C-alpha positions as CSV (number, residue, x, y, z in Angstrom):
1,M,37.7,-29.2,-19.5
2,E,36.5,-29.6,-23.1
3,S,36.6,-26.3,-24.9
4,K,33.6,-24.7,-26.2
5,K,33.5,-21.7,-28.3
6,G,31.6,-18.7,-27.0
7,T,30.2,-20.2,-23.6
8,L,29.9,-19.0,-20.1
9,T,31.0,-21.0,-17.3
10,I,29.4,-19.9,-13.9
11,I,31.6,-20.9,-11.0
12,G,30.6,-21.0,-7.3
13,L,33.6,-20.0,-5.1
14,G,32.0,-21.3,-1.9
15,P,31.3,-19.6,1.4
16,G,34.9,-18.5,2.1
17,K,37.4,-21.4,2.5
18,M,40.0,-22.5,0.1
19,E,39.3,-26.2,1.1
20,D,35.5,-25.6,0.3
21,L,36.3,-24.8,-3.4
22,T,35.4,-27.9,-5.3
23,L,38.0,-29.6,-7.8
24,G,35.6,-28.8,-10.8
25,A,35.5,-25.2,-9.7
26,H,39.3,-25.0,-9.4
27,K,39.8,-26.5,-12.6
28,A,37.4,-24.2,-14.3
29,L,38.9,-21.2,-13.0
30,E,42.2,-22.3,-14.4
31,E,40.9,-23.5,-18.0
32,V,38.6,-20.7,-19.0
33,D,39.8,-18.3,-21.7
34,K,39.2,-15.2,-19.6
35,L,38.0,-14.9,-15.9
36,F,35.7,-12.5,-14.1
37,I,35.0,-12.4,-10.6
38,R,32.0,-10.5,-9.4
39,T,33.9,-9.0,-6.6
40,K,37.3,-9.2,-4.9
41,E,35.6,-9.0,-1.5
42,H,35.8,-12.7,-0.8
43,P,38.1,-14.4,1.7
44,I,39.6,-16.9,-0.9
45,I,40.5,-14.3,-3.5
46,D,43.9,-13.4,-1.9
47,E,44.8,-17.2,-2.3
48,L,43.8,-17.2,-6.0
49,V,46.2,-14.3,-6.5
50,G,48.8,-16.2,-5.0
51,D,48.3,-19.2,-7.4
52,N,49.1,-16.5,-10.2
53,L,45.6,-16.8,-11.5
54,D,44.5,-13.7,-13.9
55,F,41.2,-12.3,-13.5
56,N,39.1,-9.1,-13.5
57,T,36.5,-8.0,-11.1
58,F,33.5,-5.7,-11.2
59,D,34.2,-3.9,-8.0
60,K,34.7,-0.6,-10.1
61,V,31.2,-1.2,-11.4
62,Y,29.8,-1.2,-8.0
63,E,31.4,2.1,-7.0
64,R,30.4,3.8,-10.3
65,E,26.5,2.9,-10.8
66,D,23.7,4.2,-8.7
67,N,22.2,0.8,-7.7
68,F,22.7,-2.9,-7.8
69,E,20.2,-3.4,-10.8
70,Q,22.4,-1.2,-12.8
71,V,25.6,-3.2,-11.9
72,Y,23.9,-6.6,-12.8
73,E,23.0,-4.9,-16.1
74,V,26.7,-3.7,-16.7
75,I,27.9,-7.2,-15.6
76,A,25.5,-8.9,-18.1
77,K,26.3,-6.9,-21.1
78,R,30.1,-7.2,-20.4
79,L,30.1,-11.1,-20.2
80,I,27.9,-11.5,-23.4
81,Q,30.1,-9.1,-25.2
82,E,33.2,-11.4,-24.5
83,I,31.1,-14.6,-25.2
84,N,30.1,-13.0,-28.5
85,K,33.9,-12.7,-29.5
86,G,33.9,-16.6,-29.3
87,L,35.7,-16.8,-26.1
88,N,35.1,-19.5,-23.1
89,I,34.4,-17.1,-20.3
90,G,34.5,-17.9,-16.7
91,Y,32.3,-15.9,-14.2
92,A,33.0,-16.6,-10.5
93,V,30.7,-15.8,-7.6
94,P,30.7,-16.3,-4.0
95,G,28.8,-19.2,-2.5
96,N,26.6,-21.2,-4.8
97,P,25.8,-19.6,-8.1
98,L,22.1,-20.5,-7.8
99,V,21.5,-19.1,-4.3
100,A,20.9,-15.7,-3.6
101,E,23.1,-14.5,-6.5
102,K,20.9,-12.0,-8.7
103,S,23.7,-11.3,-11.2
104,V,23.7,-15.0,-12.0
105,Q,19.8,-15.1,-12.5
106,N,20.2,-12.0,-14.7
107,L,22.5,-13.9,-17.0
108,L,20.4,-17.2,-16.9
109,N,17.4,-15.2,-18.3
110,R,19.5,-14.0,-21.1
111,L,21.7,-16.8,-22.4
112,P,20.4,-20.3,-23.9
113,N,21.3,-23.3,-22.1
114,E,23.9,-24.5,-24.6
115,K,25.9,-21.4,-23.8
116,L,26.0,-22.2,-20.1
117,D,27.9,-24.3,-17.7
118,I,27.2,-24.0,-13.8
119,I,29.7,-25.4,-11.5
120,S,28.2,-25.5,-8.1
121,G,29.7,-24.5,-5.0
122,E,28.6,-24.7,-1.4
123,S,26.2,-22.2,-0.3
124,F,26.9,-19.8,2.8
125,L,23.3,-20.6,3.7
126,D,24.4,-24.3,4.3
127,V,27.2,-23.1,6.9
128,L,24.6,-20.6,8.4
129,F,22.1,-23.4,9.1
130,T,24.8,-25.4,10.8
131,L,26.1,-22.4,12.8
132,L,22.8,-21.2,13.9
133,N,21.5,-24.7,14.4
134,I,18.3,-24.5,12.5
135,D,16.6,-26.8,10.0
136,P,15.2,-25.0,7.0
137,I,12.5,-27.7,6.5
138,E,10.7,-26.0,9.6
139,G,10.1,-22.9,7.6
140,M,12.6,-20.6,6.2
141,Q,12.7,-17.2,4.4
142,V,15.9,-15.9,2.6
143,L,15.5,-12.1,1.9
144,D,17.8,-9.5,0.2
145,A,18.6,-6.8,2.6
146,L,19.0,-4.4,-0.2
147,S,15.5,-4.7,-1.5
148,F,13.1,-6.2,1.1
149,A,9.9,-4.6,2.3
150,A,8.0,-5.2,5.7
151,E,5.3,-6.7,3.5
152,D,7.7,-9.5,2.4
153,I,8.1,-10.8,5.7
154,Q,6.5,-14.1,7.1
155,F,7.0,-13.4,10.6
156,N,6.1,-16.9,11.6
157,Q,9.2,-18.4,10.0
158,N,13.0,-18.3,10.3
159,I,14.2,-15.4,8.2
160,I,17.9,-14.9,6.9
161,L,18.8,-11.3,5.6
162,T,21.9,-11.5,3.3
163,Q,24.0,-8.6,1.9
164,V,24.0,-6.6,5.1
165,Y,27.2,-4.7,3.8
166,N,27.6,-2.0,6.4
167,R,26.0,-0.2,9.1
168,L,23.9,2.0,6.8
169,I,22.1,-0.8,5.3
170,A,21.9,-2.4,8.8
171,S,20.0,0.8,10.0
172,D,17.6,0.5,7.0
173,V,17.0,-3.2,7.9
174,K,16.4,-2.4,11.4
175,L,13.9,0.2,10.7
176,T,12.0,-2.0,8.2
177,L,12.2,-5.1,10.8
178,L,10.8,-2.7,13.4
179,E,7.4,-2.3,11.4
180,V,7.0,-6.0,12.2
181,Y,8.9,-6.9,15.2
182,P,9.2,-5.7,18.9
183,E,12.4,-3.6,19.4
184,N,13.7,-6.2,22.0
185,H,13.1,-9.0,19.6
186,Q,16.3,-11.2,19.8
187,I,18.2,-11.6,16.6
188,Q,21.6,-13.0,15.5
189,V,24.2,-11.3,13.6
190,V,26.8,-13.6,11.8
191,K,29.9,-12.4,10.0
192,A,32.2,-14.7,7.7
193,A,30.4,-17.9,8.7
194,G,32.7,-20.9,8.7
195,I,35.9,-19.1,8.1
196,V,38.4,-19.6,10.8
197,G,39.8,-16.3,12.2
198,L,37.0,-14.1,10.8
199,E,33.8,-15.8,11.9
200,K,31.7,-13.7,14.5
201,K,28.3,-14.5,15.8
202,V,26.4,-12.4,18.4
203,E,22.8,-12.4,19.7
204,I,21.4,-8.9,20.3
205,P,18.1,-7.2,20.6
206,L,16.8,-5.9,17.2
207,Y,17.2,-2.2,18.2
208,Q,21.0,-2.7,18.5
209,L,21.5,-4.0,15.0
210,D,23.1,-0.9,13.6
211,R,25.2,-0.4,16.4
212,L,27.7,-3.1,15.6
213,E,30.9,-1.6,14.2
214,W,32.3,-4.9,12.4
215,V,29.4,-5.3,9.8
216,D,30.6,-5.8,6.3
217,H,30.2,-7.6,3.1
218,L,30.3,-11.1,4.8
219,T,27.4,-10.3,7.2
220,S,23.9,-11.9,7.3
221,V,21.3,-11.3,10.0
222,Y,19.1,-14.2,11.5
223,I,15.5,-13.5,12.6
224,P,13.8,-16.0,14.6
225,P,10.0,-16.4,14.5
226,L,7.7,-14.4,16.7
227,H,6.1,-16.3,19.4
228,V,2.4,-16.7,19.1
229,E,1.5,-14.3,22.0
230,Q,3.6,-11.7,20.5
231,R,2.3,-11.7,17.0
232,N,-1.0,-9.7,17.5
233,K,0.8,-7.4,19.9
234,F,3.8,-6.3,17.7
235,N,3.1,-7.2,14.2
236,K,1.6,-4.2,12.3
237,L,1.1,-6.4,9.2
238,E,-1.3,-8.7,11.1
239,V,-3.5,-6.0,12.6
240,F,-6.0,-6.1,9.6
241,N,-6.7,-9.9,10.1
242,T,-6.8,-9.3,14.0
243,L,-9.7,-7.1,13.5
244,V,-11.3,-9.4,11.2
245,R,-11.1,-12.0,13.9
246,I,-12.5,-9.9,16.5
247,M,-15.5,-9.3,14.3
248,E,-15.7,-13.2,13.9
249,K,-15.8,-13.6,17.5
250,L,-18.1,-10.8,18.2
251,R,-20.6,-12.6,15.8
252,S,-20.0,-16.2,17.1
253,P,-22.6,-17.9,19.2
254,N,-20.6,-16.8,22.4
255,G,-20.2,-13.4,21.1
256,C,-21.9,-9.9,21.6
257,P,-25.8,-10.1,21.6
258,W,-26.1,-6.8,19.9
259,D,-23.7,-7.7,17.2
260,L,-25.4,-10.9,16.6
261,E,-28.8,-9.1,16.2
262,Q,-27.5,-6.8,13.1
263,D,-27.9,-7.4,9.5
264,H,-27.1,-5.3,6.5
265,L,-30.3,-3.2,6.9
266,S,-30.0,-2.4,10.5
267,L,-26.4,-1.2,10.1
268,R,-27.4,1.4,7.6
269,P,-27.5,4.5,9.9
270,Y,-24.3,3.4,11.7
271,L,-22.6,3.7,8.1
272,I,-23.9,6.8,7.5
273,E,-22.9,8.1,10.9
274,E,-19.4,7.0,10.8
275,T,-19.1,8.4,7.3
276,Y,-19.9,11.8,8.5
277,E,-17.8,11.5,11.5
278,V,-14.9,11.0,9.1
279,L,-16.0,14.1,7.1
280,E,-16.2,16.1,10.3
281,E,-12.5,15.2,11.4
282,I,-11.3,16.1,7.8
283,E,-12.8,19.5,8.1
284,N,-11.6,19.9,11.7
285,G,-8.0,19.0,10.7
286,D,-7.6,16.7,13.3
287,R,-5.4,13.9,12.1
288,F,-5.6,11.8,15.2
289,G,-9.3,12.0,15.1
290,L,-9.3,11.2,11.5
291,C,-7.3,8.0,12.2
292,E,-9.8,6.9,14.8
293,E,-13.0,7.7,12.8
294,L,-11.5,5.9,9.8
295,G,-11.0,2.7,12.0
296,D,-14.9,3.1,12.9
297,L,-15.6,3.4,9.3
298,L,-13.5,0.3,8.5
299,L,-15.3,-1.6,11.2
300,Q,-18.4,-1.2,9.2
301,V,-16.9,-2.7,6.0
302,I,-15.6,-5.6,8.0
303,F,-19.0,-5.8,9.8
304,H,-20.8,-6.1,6.4
305,A,-18.4,-8.5,5.0
306,Q,-18.6,-11.0,8.2
307,I,-22.6,-11.0,7.6
308,A,-22.2,-11.7,4.0
309,K,-19.6,-14.3,4.8
310,E,-22.0,-16.0,7.3
311,E,-24.7,-16.1,4.4
312,N,-22.3,-17.6,2.1
313,N,-22.3,-14.6,-0.3
314,F,-18.9,-13.2,-0.1
315,D,-16.1,-12.2,2.6
316,I,-13.6,-9.5,3.1
317,E,-11.0,-11.0,0.7
318,D,-13.6,-11.0,-2.0
319,V,-14.3,-7.2,-1.2
320,I,-10.5,-6.3,-1.5
321,Y,-10.2,-8.4,-4.5
322,S,-13.1,-6.7,-6.2
323,I,-11.9,-3.3,-5.6
324,S,-8.3,-4.2,-6.5
325,E,-9.5,-5.6,-9.9
326,K,-11.7,-2.6,-10.4
327,M,-8.9,-0.1,-9.8
328,I,-6.6,-1.7,-12.2
329,R,-9.4,-2.1,-14.8
330,R,-10.4,1.6,-14.4
331,H,-6.8,2.9,-14.5
332,P,-5.7,1.7,-18.1
333,H,-3.2,4.7,-18.2
334,V,-1.5,3.4,-15.1
335,F,-1.6,-0.4,-15.3
336,G,-1.8,-0.5,-19.2
337,D,-0.5,1.1,-22.2
338,E,-3.3,3.9,-22.7
339,D,-2.1,7.5,-22.6
340,L,-4.3,9.7,-20.6
341,S,-2.6,13.0,-19.7
342,T,-5.1,15.2,-18.0
343,S,-7.5,14.6,-15.2
344,D,-10.4,15.4,-17.5
345,D,-9.1,12.4,-19.7
346,V,-9.0,10.2,-16.7
347,L,-12.6,11.0,-15.6
348,K,-14.1,10.7,-19.1
349,K,-12.2,7.2,-19.5
350,W,-13.5,6.2,-16.0
351,D,-17.1,7.0,-17.0
352,E,-16.7,5.0,-20.3
353,I,-15.2,2.1,-18.5
354,K,-17.8,2.2,-15.9
355,A,-20.8,2.2,-18.5
356,S,-19.4,-0.4,-20.2
357,E,-19.2,-2.6,-17.1
358,K,-22.9,-2.2,-16.5
359,S,-24.9,-5.0,-18.6
360,F,-28.3,-4.3,-19.7
361,S,-30.8,-7.2,-21.2
362,S,-32.8,-6.3,-24.3
363,K,-35.7,-5.1,-21.9
364,D,-33.7,-2.9,-20.0
365,F,-33.6,0.8,-21.1
366,K,-30.3,2.5,-20.5
367,S,-30.7,6.0,-19.2
368,V,-27.8,8.8,-18.7
369,L,-29.3,9.1,-15.5
370,D,-28.6,5.5,-14.3
371,I,-26.9,6.1,-10.9
372,T,-27.2,4.4,-7.8
373,D,-30.4,5.2,-5.8
374,G,-28.9,4.8,-2.4
375,L,-27.2,8.2,-2.6
376,P,-27.9,10.9,-0.1
377,A,-30.6,13.0,-1.6
378,L,-28.5,16.3,-2.1
379,M,-25.6,14.3,-3.7
380,E,-28.0,12.3,-5.9
381,A,-29.6,15.6,-7.2
382,Q,-26.2,17.0,-8.0
383,K,-25.3,13.9,-10.0
384,V,-28.6,13.8,-11.8
385,Q,-28.2,17.3,-13.0
386,K,-24.6,17.0,-13.9
387,K,-25.5,13.8,-16.0
388,A,-28.4,15.8,-17.6
389,A,-26.2,18.8,-18.4
390,G,-23.7,16.5,-19.8
391,V,-26.0,16.0,-22.8
392,G,-26.9,19.5,-23.1
393,F,-30.1,19.7,-21.0
394,D,-28.7,22.9,-19.2
395,W,-29.4,26.7,-19.1
396,P,-26.7,28.6,-20.8
397,I,-26.3,31.4,-18.4
398,I,-26.6,31.9,-14.7
399,N,-29.5,34.5,-14.9
400,Q,-31.8,31.7,-16.4
401,V,-30.9,29.4,-13.5
402,L,-31.8,32.0,-11.1
403,D,-35.1,32.9,-12.8
404,K,-35.9,29.1,-12.5
405,L,-35.2,29.3,-8.9
406,E,-37.5,32.4,-8.4
407,E,-40.2,30.6,-10.4
408,E,-40.1,27.5,-8.1
409,L,-40.1,29.8,-5.0
410,S,-43.0,31.6,-6.3
411,E,-45.1,28.4,-6.8
412,F,-44.1,27.3,-3.4
413,K,-45.6,30.4,-1.9
414,E,-48.6,29.9,-3.8
415,A,-48.8,26.3,-2.4
416,L,-48.4,27.7,1.2
417,T,-51.4,30.1,0.5
418,I,-53.5,27.1,-0.6
419,G,-52.4,25.2,2.4
420,Q,-52.4,21.6,0.9
421,K,-49.7,19.6,2.5
422,S,-48.9,17.3,-0.3
423,K,-48.6,20.3,-2.7
424,I,-46.4,22.2,-0.4
425,R,-44.0,19.4,0.0
426,E,-43.8,18.9,-3.7
427,E,-43.1,22.8,-4.5
428,L,-40.7,22.7,-1.5
429,G,-38.8,19.9,-3.3
430,D,-38.7,21.8,-6.4
431,V,-37.2,24.8,-4.6
432,L,-34.4,22.6,-3.2
433,F,-33.8,21.0,-6.5
434,A,-33.6,24.5,-8.3
435,T,-31.2,25.7,-5.4
436,V,-29.0,22.4,-6.0
437,N,-28.9,23.5,-9.8
438,V,-27.6,27.1,-8.7
439,G,-24.8,25.4,-7.0
440,R,-23.9,23.1,-9.6
441,F,-23.9,25.7,-12.3
442,L,-21.4,27.6,-10.3
443,E,-19.3,24.2,-9.8
444,L,-20.0,24.4,-6.1
445,D,-20.4,21.3,-4.0
446,L,-23.6,21.9,-2.3
447,E,-23.0,19.2,0.3
448,L,-20.1,21.4,1.5
449,V,-21.8,24.5,1.0
450,L,-24.4,23.5,3.2
451,R,-22.4,21.9,5.9
452,D,-20.3,25.2,6.1
453,A,-23.7,27.2,6.4
454,T,-24.6,24.7,9.2
455,Q,-21.2,25.1,11.0
456,K,-21.6,28.8,10.8
457,F,-25.2,28.7,12.4
458,K,-23.8,26.4,15.0
459,K,-20.9,29.0,15.9
460,R,-23.3,31.7,16.1
461,F,-25.8,29.8,18.3
462,R,-23.1,28.7,20.8
463,Y,-22.2,32.3,20.9
464,I,-25.8,33.1,22.0
465,E,-25.6,30.3,24.6
466,K,-22.5,31.5,26.1
467,A,-23.8,35.1,26.3
468,V,-26.9,34.0,28.0
469,R,-25.0,32.0,30.4
470,K,-22.9,34.9,31.4
471,T,-26.1,36.7,32.5
472,E,-27.2,33.8,34.5
473,N,-30.6,33.7,32.7
474,D,-32.0,30.6,30.9
475,L,-32.0,30.5,27.3
476,N,-35.8,29.2,27.2
477,D,-36.9,32.4,29.2
478,M,-35.3,34.8,26.5
479,T,-37.7,36.6,24.1
480,L,-37.2,36.4,20.3
481,N,-36.0,40.0,20.1
482,E,-33.5,39.4,22.6
483,L,-32.1,36.3,20.8
484,E,-32.2,38.2,17.7
485,E,-30.1,40.9,19.0
486,L,-27.6,38.5,20.4
487,W,-27.5,36.8,17.0
488,Q,-26.6,40.1,15.3
489,Q,-23.7,40.5,17.8
490,A,-22.7,37.0,16.8
491,K,-22.6,37.9,13.2
492,E,-20.6,40.9,13.9
493,E,-18.0,39.5,16.4
494,L,-17.5,36.1,14.5
495,N,-17.2,37.4,11.0
């Protein structure tokens, strides 16, 4: 091999048999100035030692560092340090250097091509494909057992998991796979594929994966695709798409007549109802109920998206893309370089970005009160008052806020005396608006305050109903004085 000063020759050792080592690889192992082998945990290493080949390994680095990324960093720095001395360095790795070998990819990203020479070797995947009798052209996914997540899995393809080094990793792998596959899904576990005397292959249900005592650094796991009839039943990653398809079916010509009759406007009351049912479960602390109600609320989103899709406006993917893009755009301190250290800073920046997103033509007038008109009245009142207060239109002390409430209440009483219905309606609205202002000034959420008051009323009234039932009387036959007496009892006992 022609000597090239300050170079790195990356050598593939093949899957594990000495006869699989190419002539080019064997020659390179002997001719480099200094040889490094990623790990001695490879079947041909003992034979290389027998050939009096001098080399260094990085096994102690694996023991010392906390994670594999740190290991690969140490390997890269050490090898580059040696290259910079003007040496021709050899770096040998199991299998093919360009297949499932992150330490090599790390080096390729750091070194120019003129300093690199790669000598290929047979990949362990070639041996696995033969042993498992599978053709990768039919669909194959190779994942690293040390870093994959359930979201990475393409359950309709063949999957091979590499680097299942021990039972602890096998246990983690099992738990991740169980998020997608049924526990009795048949898998194959292979050790030392193609190496005579060491090769093992067993087919077991998934739940038994971490019970194999012989799992080691030469172990891989093969997961066959899920059958079509299993996919919707077991695959949690598919359930969202399943719900979308259910709604498509309900809205199809042969679907549900009621669902087919709905449009965006007709669904408004159901959206409000489902939102409040979610709030109720949050307040009740019922987590199972919350799960169910969130599902009902999600169905409303998918329902509206399906209608929009049929009208060629947008679909559920557009909805998800839109909110994803918005969250990234409005969190420059998370997804960008901006420094926002407090919640107040974040909210201020959020409002600034939100305001910049709204475009106004030259004919439009931009107001600080430009908020959506679709909010519930109580929430809209709070937001309007908060916006106005933000530019200084606010009372400085609570007494002045209370004086305003008393003024509006006095005007309401006067309207009652006159008896003009439109005036009564207007003045009552002013009383409510002034009441909201009291809550806003005290930094109270009037929606929650009113809900708490309503819940308190319901509890006391139910107390009255139960008390009347015990007397075998009818609630409708009770006098107001009798009901008031029970009301006072409810206040005393329930408080």
